[in-house]
N, C-alpha and C positions, 0 to 999 in steps of 0.2 A: 096839461098845458093847452090853453086855447090859442089857436093861430087864425089870423085872418089877413087879408090883403088891404093895405092902407097906402094911399098915395099921400106921401109927405108934402105938404104945401107951405108950412111955416117953421122956422127954426129960429130960436132966440140966441143971443150972445152967450158964450159959455161963461158959467159961473163956478166958483169953488164951493164945495160943501164938505164940512167935516165928516159927514156920514157917507156920502156917495162919491166923494172926489170931484173931478171936473165934470159937470153935467150940463145939458141943455134941455130946454123945454120945447117940445115939437107938437105940431098939430097937423092933422091930415084928414082925408076924406075916405070913408069906407066905401065898398062897392055898392051899397045901397044909398049912398049920397049923404049919410049922416056924418057929422064931424066927430072927431075924437082927439083928446089931449093925451099925449104920451110923456110921461116924466117919472123918474129921471132917466135920461138916455146918455149912456157913456159914449159920446159920439166919437171921439178920438180913438177909442178901443175897438170900434166895430170894424169888421172885415170889409 
């Protein structure tokens, strides 16, 4: 598993997916300044 620190800056409205349940698309900035898109994120089930 690859781990890195990302500052989340954008989160979309939750949508329902048959495959993933309720998910959101998020985007953030890595420590080196590059952007990254994170999908799917099970936002309600995160600690």
